[in-house]
C-alpha positions in Angstrom: -21.1 -9.5 -13.0 -18.7 -11.7 -15.0 -16.5 -8.9 -16.2 -13.4 -8.1 -14.0 -13.7 -5.9 -11.0 -11.3 -3.0 -11.6 -9.4 -1.5 -8.7 -8.3 2.0 -9.7 -5.6 3.3 -7.3 -3.6 0.4 -6.0 -1.8 2.2 -3.2 -1.8 1.5 0.6 -5.5 0.7 0.7 -6.4 -0.2 -2.9 -3.7 -2.9 -3.3 -4.6 -5.0 -0.2 -8.3 -4.6 -1.1 -7.5 -6.0 -4.6 -5.6 -8.9 -3.0 -8.6 -9.7 -0.7 -10.9 -9.8 -3.7 -8.5 -12.0 -5.7 -8.1 -14.4 -2.7 -11.9 -14.6 -2.5 -12.1 -15.8 -6.1 -13.1 -12.5 -7.8 -11.9 -11.7 -11.3 -9.7 -8.6 -10.5 -7.6 -6.2 -12.5 -5.8 -3.2 -11.0 -5.0 0.1 -12.5 -2.4 2.7 -11.3 -0.3 5.4 -12.9 2.8 4.0 -11.1 5.2 1.6 -12.9 4.3 -2.0 -13.0 7.6 -3.0 -11.3 6.3 -1.5 -8.1 3.5 -4.1 -7.8 5.9 -7.1 -7.7 3.8 -10.3 -7.5 0.5 -8.5 -8.2 1.9 -7.0 -11.5 0.3 -9.7 -13.7 -3.1 -8.5 -12.4 -2.4 -4.9 -13.3 -3.6 -3.2 -16.5 -1.5 -0.1 -17.1 -3.5 1.3 -20.1 -6.6 3.2 -18.9 -8.5 2.6 -22.1 -8.0 -1.2 -21.9 -8.8 -1.1 -18.2 -12.1 0.7 -18.9 -13.0 -1.7 -21.7 -12.5 -4.8 -19.6 -13.9 -3.7 -16.2 -17.6 -4.1 -15.6 -17.3 -2.5 -12.2 -14.6 0.0 -11.2 -13.8 0.6 -7.5 -12.1 4.0 -7.2 -9.6 4.1 -4.4 -7.6 7.2 -5.5 -6.6 9.9 -3.1 -9.0 12.8 -3.6 -11.5 14.6 -5.7 -8.9 15.8 -8.2 -7.6 12.3 -8.8 -11.2 11.0 -9.0 -12.0 13.4 -11.8 -8.7 12.6 -13.5 -9.5 8.9 -13.4 -13.1 9.2 -14.6 -13.1 12.1 -17.0 -9.7 13.9 -17.6 -6.2 12.4 -17.5 -7.3 8.8 -17.7 -10.9 9.2 -18.8 -12.1 5.8 -17.8 -15.7 6.9 -18.3 -15.3 8.9 -21.5 -14.9 6.0 -24.0 -17.6 4.4 -26.2 -18.0 1.4 -23.8 -17.7 2.6 -20.2 -17.9 0.4 -17.2 -21.4 -0.4 -15.9 -20.7 0.7 -12.3 -18.5 3.1 -10.4 -18.0 2.5 -6.7 -16.3 5.4 -5.0 -14.3 4.2 -2.1 -12.2 7.3 -1.6 -13.3 10.0 0.9 -14.7 12.9 -1.1 -17.2 15.7 -0.3 -20.8 14.4 -1.0 -21.0 17.4 -3.4 -18.1 15.9 -5.4 -19.9 12.5 -5.5 -23.0 14.3 -6.9 -20.9 16.0 -9.6 -19.3 12.7 -10.6 -22.8 11.1 -10.8 -24.0 13.9 -13.1 -21.0 13.5 -15.5 -20.8 9.7 -15.9 -22.8 8.1 -18.8 -26.5 7.4 -18.2 -25.7 3.7 -18.4 -23.3 3.8 -15.5 -24.5 3.4 -11.9 -22.7 5.3 -9.2 -22.4 3.9 -5.7 -20.6 5.6 -2.9 -18.9 3.2 -0.5 -16.1 4.9 1.4 -14.3 2.7 3.8 -12.8 3.2 7.3 -9.7 1.4 8.6 -6.0 1.6 8.2 -4.0 -0.5 5.7 -3.7 -3.4 8.3 -7.5 -3.7 8.2 -7.6 -3.7 4.4 -5.0 -6.5 4.5 -7.0 -8.7 6.9 -10.4 -7.9 5.3 -12.0 -6.1 8.2 -12.7 -2.7 6.8 -15.9 -0.8 7.6 -17.9 0.3 4.5 -20.5 3.1 4.5 -22.6 2.5 1.4 -25.1 4.7 -0.4 -27.0 3.5 -3.5 -29.9 1.6 -5.0 -31.1 -1.2 -2.8 -30.9 -3.9 -5.5 -27.5 -2.8 -6.7 -26.0 -2.7 -3.2 -27.5 -6.1 -2.4 -25.9 -7.6 -5.5 -22.5 -6.2 -4.5 -22.6 -7.4 -0.9 -20.4 -10.4 -1.6 -17.8 -8.0 -2.9 -17.9 -5.8 0.2 -17.9 -8.8 2.5 -14.7 -10.0 0.9 -13.0 -6.8 1.9 -14.9 -5.7 5.1 -16.3 -6.8 8.3 -19.0 -4.2 8.9 -21.1 -3.1 5.9 -23.6 -0.3 6.5 -26.1 0.4 3.7 -27.2 3.9 4.8 -29.7 4.8 2.0 -29.6 6.4 -1.4 -26.5 7.5 -3.3 -24.6 10.1 -1.3 -25.6 8.9 2.2 -22.5 6.8 2.5 -20.2 9.7 1.8 -22.1 12.0 4.1 -21.7 9.5 6.9 -18.0 9.1 6.1 -17.1 12.8 6.3 -18.9 13.0 9.7 -17.0 9.9 10.9 -13.7 11.3 9.7 -14.4 14.6 11.5 -14.5 12.6 14.8 -11.5 10.5 13.8 -9.3 13.5 12.8 -10.1 15.4 16.0 -9.3 12.3 18.1 -5.9 12.0 16.4 -5.1 15.6 17.3 -6.3 15.3 20.9 -4.5 11.9 21.6 -1.2 13.3 20.2 -1.6 16.4 22.4 -2.4 14.2 25.5 0.7 12.0 24.8 2.9 15.1 24.5 1.5 16.5 27.7 2.2 13.2 29.5 5.8 13.4 28.6 6.0 17.0 29.8 4.3 16.1 33.1 6.3 13.0 33.8 3.7 10.4 33.1 4.6 7.3 31.2 3.0 7.3 27.7 2.3 3.6 27.7 0.6 3.8 31.1 -1.6 6.6 29.9 -2.6 4.7 26.8 -3.4 1.6 28.9 -5.7 3.6 31.1 -7.4 5.3 28.2 -8.1 2.0 26.5 -10.3 1.0 29.5 -11.8 4.3 30.3 -13.6 7.3 28.8 -10.5 8.3 26.9 -10.7 5.3 24.6 -10.4 6.2 20.8 -9.7 4.1 17.8 -6.4 5.9 17.2 -5.2 5.6 20.7 -6.3 2.0 21.1 -4.5 0.9 17.9 -1.5 3.2 18.0 0.9 0.3 17.5 -1.1 -1.2 14.6 -1.5 1.9 12.5 1.3 2.4 10.1 1.0 6.2 9.9 0.3 6.7 13.7 3.6 8.6 14.3 3.8 10.5 11.0 4.3 14.2 11.0 2.3 16.4 8.7 3.0 16.2 5.0 0.4 17.0 2.3 1.4 13.7 0.6 1.0 11.4 3.6 -1.9 10.1 5.7 -1.9 13.1 8.0 -2.3 15.2 4.9 -5.2 13.0 4.0 -6.8 13.8 7.3 -6.6 17.5 6.4 -8.2 16.6 3.0 -11.0 14.7 4.8 -11.7 17.7 7.1 -12.0 19.9 4.1 -14.5 17.4 2.6 -16.5 17.7 5.8 -16.4 21.5 5.7 -17.5 21.4 2.0 -20.5 19.2 3.0 -21.4 21.4 6.0 -21.2 24.5 3.8 
């Protein structure tokens, strides 16, 4: 694995993941459709041309938003896996439906190995290298990639064959999304009933009301966002649809 590791989608999660890999000594190149100027000190490690990105990267980690952007990256608008010398590995870190992962695996060249490794954790956990990865793929391939995952994450769960990581992730996100909704409803009710929000959160952290969202409200950058299809709350909606697709 001497070729660069390519991080496709250097946004709120992908960029800190790329920084962690670079700090750990990995050969890293990033790719994003946004202008290079937006990446400031990381700009020298960005490759803006998808064909050159594909030709240089031995392994591509896809950290784009959703299934549509995944298919654009791999086959359509950017076509990273449509050239004459595609990357050897595709690691899907975005949250997609398991069915979408299967479609991607069916369309990449036979020489390309697909591993699903969606991650859990807000941008602050990507920055400090404590993400949780749910991995599905061939035993030997995953074992070889463990140093990569450990540079970005704290808890790495190899759950079985390709697809099992994404199945676990959509179920995890079902629980996460519902807890976000319920915690917000409880906090609004606390205000209406005259109970201090901070006091409620303190009690919840040490009782049966504990949740990842409520426990880390002050650490999560999107914790107080309202709904917008383009923001993280919109991503929660997308993740629930991925679960519904899997359940269907």
